[in-house]
C-alpha positions in Angstrom: 0.0 0.0 0.0 2.8 2.4 0.9 4.5 1.8 -2.5 1.4 3.1 -4.3 1.0 6.3 -2.2 4.2 8.0 -3.3 3.7 7.6 -7.1 0.1 8.5 -6.7 0.9 11.6 -4.7 3.5 12.7 -7.2 1.1 12.1 -10.1 -1.6 14.0 -8.3 0.7 17.0 -7.7 2.4 17.1 -11.2 -0.6 16.2 -13.4 -2.3 19.6 -13.2 0.9 21.3 -14.3 1.2 19.0 -17.3 -2.4 19.5 -18.3 -2.3 23.3 -18.0 1.2 23.7 -19.5 1.6 25.3 -22.9 2.8 22.8 -25.4 6.2 23.7 -26.8 6.1 25.4 -30.2 7.9 23.0 -32.5 7.2 25.2 -35.5 6.5 24.3 -39.1 9.7 25.3 -40.7 11.6 23.0 -43.1 15.0 24.3 -42.0 16.8 21.4 -40.4 18.7 23.5 -37.9 15.5 25.1 -36.6 13.8 21.7 -36.3 16.8 20.4 -34.3 16.8 23.5 -32.1 13.1 23.1 -31.4 13.6 19.4 -30.5 16.5 20.3 -28.2 14.4 23.0 -26.5 11.6 20.4 -26.0 14.1 18.0 -24.5 15.4 20.7 -22.1 11.9 21.2 -20.9 11.5 17.5 -20.2 14.9 17.5 -18.5 13.9 20.3 -16.2 10.7 18.6 -15.2 12.5 15.3 -14.5 15.1 17.2 -12.3 12.4 19.0 -10.4 10.6 15.7 -9.7 13.8 14.1 -8.6 14.5 16.8 -6.0 10.9 16.8 -4.8 11.0 13.1 -4.2 14.4 13.4 -2.5 13.0 16.1 -0.2 10.0 13.9 0.5 12.4 11.1 1.6 14.3 13.5 3.8 11.1 14.7 5.5 9.7 11.2 6.0 13.0 9.6 7.1 12.2 10.0 10.8 15.8 9.5 11.7 16.2 6.2 9.8 19.8 6.2 8.5 18.9 4.0 5.4 16.2 6.4 4.3 18.5 9.4 4.9 21.2 7.7 2.9 18.8 7.1 0.1 17.7 10.7 0.1 21.2 12.0 0.1 22.1 9.8 -2.8 19.1 11.0 -4.7 20.1 14.6 -4.2 23.7 13.7 -5.2 22.6 12.0 -8.4 20.2 14.9 -9.1 23.0 17.4 -8.9 25.2 15.2 -11.1 22.4 14.9 -13.6 21.7 18.7 -13.6 25.4 19.4 -14.2 25.5 16.9 -17.1 22.4 18.6 -18.6 24.0 22.0 -18.3 27.3 20.8 -19.8 25.4 19.1 -22.7 23.5 22.3 -23.4 26.8 24.2 -23.4 28.4 21.7 -25.7 25.5 22.0 -28.1 25.8 25.8 -28.2 29.6 25.5 -28.6 29.3 23.1 -31.5 26.7 25.3 -33.1 28.9 28.4 -32.8 31.9 26.5 -34.1 30.0 25.2 -37.2 28.5 28.7 -37.7 24.9 27.5 -37.2 
């Protein structure tokens, strides 16, 4: 029963934002570079949502740990991996911009 409560709570909290969110404008251009940039921007939005959910769940684990060292360790590792994932996403975005500038796109 407890394993169902957390995903249901997350879904209950996140679903209204997904429903009310503006869909990303992928455009109707035939230019390949614009299409790739639009896809990249869409993936960045998905990445931001995933990172936010990761930190919310880690915070939930911290709050509900109740002094249990295993739960605190799990929460700390979730925060650590969330930070690593965020750094990788930022570096990937910077690399994409750098390659685009190098190629003159």
